[in-house]
N, C-alpha and C positions, 0 to 999 in steps of 0.2 A: 398581479404581476402578469405581464404579457408573455406570449410565446417566444418573442425574441430574447427576453431576459432569461427565460428558462434554457433556451438553446445556448446562449452565451455562457451561462453558468456551467452547463454540461461540458462545453468545449474547454472552458477555463480549468475545471477540476480534472477533466480527462487528460489534458496535456500535462498538467502539474503532476497528476497521479502516475502517469507513465514514466516521466523522468525520475520521479521520486522512487519508484519501484526499482528501476535500474540501478540508481545510486545506492539504495538500501541493500540490494542483493550483493553489490560489490563490497560494501562496508561489512556486511555480515560475513562474507567469504574471507575478507582480510582479517577480521576478528577471529574467525575460526582458525586460520593459519597461525595467527599470533599466539593463540591459546594452546593449540594442539601440536603445532609444528608441521602439520600436514595440510595439503589442500583439502577442501570439502569433499566428502565422499559422494560418489555417484550412486543414486538410489538403486540402480539395477546391477551394481557390482556384487557378484556372489561372494567375493572375498571379504567384504565389509560385514561386520557383525550387526545384528539387529539393533543392539544398543547404540552403536555409533550412528547407524542410519536414522534411528528415531531421534537421537540427540540433535543431529543435523536438521532434521525436519522441524523439530521444535524451535531450534535457534533461528532458523531462517524464517519460519512462519511468524514467530513473535517479533523478530527484528523488522520485517517488512510491514507487518500489521500495525505495530506501534508507530512506525515512521509515517505510514499513510494516514493514520488517525490524527497525528499531530499536524501534518501538512494540510489536511482537509479542514481542521479547526482553524488553522492560521488563515487559510484561503477564505473561509467563511467570515472571519473577522475583517479581513481586508475588503471583501465584497461589501459587507455592511457599511464600512467606513467610506468607501468610494461611491457606491451606488445609492446608499441611503436606505436600503431595504434589507430585510433578512433574505437569506438564500432561498431559492425555490425548494419546494418539497422534492422528495426523491422520485416523484412521478410514479408512485405505487399504483398498481392496478387492483381494483377491488372487484371480485367476481362474486355474484350472488346466485345461488341456486334456488 
């Protein structure tokens, strides 16, 4: 796979990932408000209990993480169907000492 396909893949996943993260954050915040009746807590607010702050962190982290995973998997399937190749590797850098 050439450098142009790798760059195209990174742009494709990057744009989709950015949009997905914004949408997922809004969905999680809306879900939080529907369940608790309050807007999501600010992590720096001293009036918020640690339990509520940690609960929000877990809910938002899991919500965004699962959404990104599903979108990346869908993007990889579409890439393979359209381009006819598996997605490029993550571009991991290996350092040997």
